[in-house]
N, C-alpha and C positions, 0 to 999 in steps of 0.2 A: 298366582298370575298374571302379567305385564304385559303393557299394549307397545310396543316401537313400530315402528314403519316398515310397510310390505314390499319397499323399492319401487314398487306401480303409483306412489300418494295415496294410498290407504294407509290403514292401520288392522293389525292383527293382533292376538292375544297372544302368548303362549308361555309356557313356565317359567321359573325367577332365573334371573340369565347372569352365569356365577363364569367365574374362568375357571371353573370344573364342574362337569353338569354330568347327573349318570341318568341314562337312558334303558325303556326297556326295550325289545322283543318285537318288532309287527313284522309279520310274516320273514323276518332274517334280517328285517332292516328297519332303518329310522332316521329321523332327518333334525336340524335345526339350524339354528341364524347364527351366523357373526358376525357382530359393526364392532368397525372400527374406533377408535380414541380420538383422542388432537394429537394423537403424533404418529409423524410415516414412519417409514418402513417394511420390515416382513414379519408376519406375523405366521409361527408352525400349529399346526392345530394336532395334537395324537389323537387318534380314538384309539381305546382296544376294548377286547371283548372277552370275555373268558365261559371258554366252554363249558357248559354242565354234565357235560357225560364223563370229564377227564380232569377240569379245571386249570386246562394249561388254557395260557395268554397269551393273544394272538395280537399284532397292534400296527397302525399303518399312520403313517403323516401327509400335512399336503402345505406348504406354506403360501400365504395369500401376502400381494402384493398391497400395502397400504402408502398414499399421497402420491403416486407417479413419477419416485427418486428415479432422477438417471445416474448418481454417484459422480455425477463429475461438479465440480466449483466452479461457481459461477459468479459470486458477489462476497466482498470482506464488509461486515459495518461492525465498526466498534464505539465503545458507548464507554467512559472513562466515569469510573464513581464519585457521587457529587464529595464536594460540591463543582467538580470539575476542573479544577485547577489545582497548580502548586506553589509552597512557597520556596522561596531559594535554602539553601542547604545554608542556616546559622540565621537566621532570621529571627526577627526580633519579636514577631507578632505571634510567634505561637502558628505561625499556616503550616497547612502539613507537608511535609516534603517527599513523599511517595503516594501515588494512587495506584486503588488495584483499575486494571481496565480490561472489560471481558470483549473478546471479539467473536462474533457469529458468522461463520464459514453456508454459505444457503447454495445450493443447486440450481440447475437450471427450471426446476419447478417450482421455486422459492421452498425448497424447503431444507431442515437440517443435513449436512453431509451424514453418513453414515463413519463412525469410528474408526479410525482406517490406525493400523499398523506401526508406522509410521511418522517424525514429524509431520504432519500437512500446513503450519502456517510458521510464515517467519516475520515475523518485525525488525525493523531495523530503526536505527534514529538518527538521521537524512544531518549533517554538517550542516548545520545553517542555526544560526539567531540564538537564542539558548540552549544548543547543544554541547558547547563544552563540561567536561564534570556530568555530566549526564548518565545513568546509564539503565539499562532494561534486567528487571531480574525472571525468570522462572527455576523455580526449581533447587537444582546446582552451579544452573545460568546464572551468568553475569555480564553485561557488555553493552556494548553500544549493536548487536544483534542477538534474539535470541531465536529459537527455531522447537513449537509444544506441537503437542498434541490436542486434537478435541477432542471433545467428548458430548455426543450426542449437538454435534455442531459448532458448541463452544471450546473454545479456547481463552485462558485466563493470562497474566500477567502487569505486572507492577511495574510503573518507572517513579525512579528516584530521579531530582531536581539534580543543576548542578550551584555552582555560588551563585551564575550569571541571571535576571533579570530577560523576559523576553518570549518566544516560542521553541516551544520542541517540536519538529515535524516528527513525525514517523510515519510511516511505510509497509503496510499491510501489505503480505503476499501468499498467496499461494497457488499451486500448482494445476494446474486445469491438465494437465497431458495424465499421472495418473495418480493426484492428491497426494503427493509425494516431496516436502520437497528438502529433504536430509541427501537427497540422490540426486542433487541437482536441479534447474527450474528450467522447462523446456516452453513452457505456457501460461506464462506469469499473469494471475488475476491480481490489481491491484489494485490498495484503495490508501489515500492520506488520511491523516489523523492527529489535528492540534490542538495540546494541548498549551497552555499561557501559565506562565512561573513569573511569579511577585515578591520583590521582596517586602510591600507591604499595601494590605487594600484597606481601601473608607479616608487613609489619610490625606492621601493626593489627588487634584482632579483626575478627571478621565483625557488623554490625549491620545494620540497618532504620532506613531514616530518615522513609518515612512515619510518620502518625499518627492524622492525621484525612484521608477524603476526606467530600465533598459531590456530593451525583448530584440529580437531577431525577427524581419520576415520569414513567413517557411521556417522553422526550425519549433516544438514543440517547449514549453515553459511551465514552471510553474515557481511561483513566488508566496509567501504566508504574511501579509501585513503582523506588523505590533500595534498595538494598544499596550498603555499606561495607565493604573491611577483608579479610579473609579470602584464597581463593586463586581469583579466577575462574578461567572464567563461574562462574555461578550459575544453581542450578534454583528454581523457587515453585512452589508449590500454598499451597494456602487448603482454609476447612472456615468454613462461617456466612455467604457469601454473599446478600445480598437476590437475591428471586428476578427472574429477569431478565438477572441480569451472570455469567461465568463468568470465569476467568483462565485461560491460557494460561502452560505455565513459560517464558515468559520472562521473567514477572512483569507481562503486562499484561492492564489488567483492563477489559473490553468489556461490551454490550450494551446491552438495552434496560429498567432499574426498572422491576418492576410490584409492586412490592410497601406495603404500607401503609404510612404516613408516620412516622418516626420513627428511632431509634438502633441501629446495628447490630452489635456488637462483631466481629469478623473475626478471626483466625485465621489468618497471615500463615506459613510456613515457608517460608524459605529454605538453599539446599543448596551449600554451595561444593565447589572441584576437590577440597580431602583430604575431603571426607566429612561436614565435622561441621555441621549442621542447626539454625540459628536461628532459632525461634519468639518472635510480639507480636501484641498487640491491637491491632488498627486499629478504629479505630470509621468505619463507614460512615454518612453522617446524609442520610438519605430521607425531601427536602421534598416538597408535592405541588403547590405555590406557583410561580408562573412565575419560568424562570432570571434574564428581565428583568425588574429592577426596575421597577415602574410600570405593568405590564401584568399584572390579575387577572383580566380576565375570560376567559371558558371558551375553551382553547386552540384547542377546536374551530373560532372566532370571532376577527377579529381583532382583535390586543388596540387598542382605541380609546384613542388619544395626544387631550392635549391640545389644545381647536379652534383656530382662527387666525381672524383676518377681511383681507381684500384690503388693502391698504400697510399695516397697521397689524407692527413689528417682533415678531416670534417669537422665543423661543428654550427649549427645552426641553433639558435632561440628561441622556439613558440610562442609567443604573449597573446592576452586575454582581458578584449577590453573593456567589456559588458560585466554588469552587478555592483552589489556596492566593492568595490578598492583596497574595503580593510579585511576585508574575505582572504585566507591565501585561495588560490587554485592549486588543484591537484592531476593531474595528466597520469593518460595511462592510452592501453594500445589492444589493440585486437588486429593482429594477424603476424606476417613479419617482417621486422628491419633492414636492411642489406647487411651483411651477414657482416661485422667489426664493427657494427655501431650500434650504442644503447642510446635509451631514454632518461633523462634522472625525472622521476615522478614529479618532486617535488620543485624543480626548477624550471622544466620544458626544457631542459639545453638536451638534443638530438646530440651524439659525438663522439669519435671512436676512427679507426682508420679502417674503409672500407677493402675487401678481399676480392671479394664476389664481380666484374661487371656483370648488368640487367638492369631492370627498369621492375623497380618494388613495392605494390600497393598495400594498403593498409590501412585503421580507422584511427581516428586521435577522437581520445574524451577530454574536454577540457570539463571539471569540476567545480564550482565558485558556490557555496551554502545549496540552497535548490537548485541553483540552475546549473542543467548539464545539458556541452550541446557537444554533439560526434562530427567530422569532417573523414574523406575520403581526401587519401592522401597517397601521393606518389615519388619516390627518390628518385632520378634515375644516375645508374653508376655508370660511368663509361672505361673503358679499356685501356691499362695504366701504354 
């Protein structure tokens, strides 16, 4: 006999509990207790009875839900294998240039998500810092984006560094809509993960690379600070951030600024594994102007670009003035340009010969590293 909880605050003694037990009949029936373990999900209990007269076996099953799982992804948490940082490709200190990363996808009840039928976790390397040459690996997949299936809520992949030192910023996304990222992402649940890359450790002092950052009021912002030297991994903190912005212990500044325009001196501190903190004043410039140059209208209204005329050549060059000017800008569009016009995603040039009159509204997005700014834009094409 073993003693177990009776579910009412007391204890009862029952026959030793096993995954399979044999019970005798008592007036044609019997009872037993089911005790959950430490894993959420659905447990199926099957009871079988043998008729002593003809030896025929009859059975019935019941499903018991454990852990109040909702089955809908609610958060993603990523953990890099120790030591949690990488060496550059070709480093001379034998620093590991590949690290295994586990991502845990949890539901509303903070339980591991049920095993999916298709890939339910997408991981992307954002074009930022030391992203050049870095790649993700998952089975036969290799590149800047991989899609994996979780088992018991856990998805596994690895990250290989490129030739540059700095920060690799990973974006992990699952789809709350149907727990499936292979058919498109309708309701994203996203988390960022920072992995630092180093040419050497211990041989150079700990320093903070960044000195100035620009943000735009009312626009979502993400930026990862970079440290070098010391003994990784690093832990960050900051004081004096503009209203609306926060910083994680990984050094990622996120949020939507709501502070008045101006320059804000922020004290950032990084502490390495050896416990040696280094602080630096960096300037965060908050602007009230639209980040996509040429759009000077109210952000609540479409930005009017120069008008065109049917069958007359049109050309307009977009520009983007915030962020690190050494990082190229990539342009993208959601919606439809006036017929006859095209967008060069590398140069930001809208050009061509319009063929149809009308007013055309679409959304332009400028991406520079981890900065991503979108703006509704309008071009009016007049009749010839």
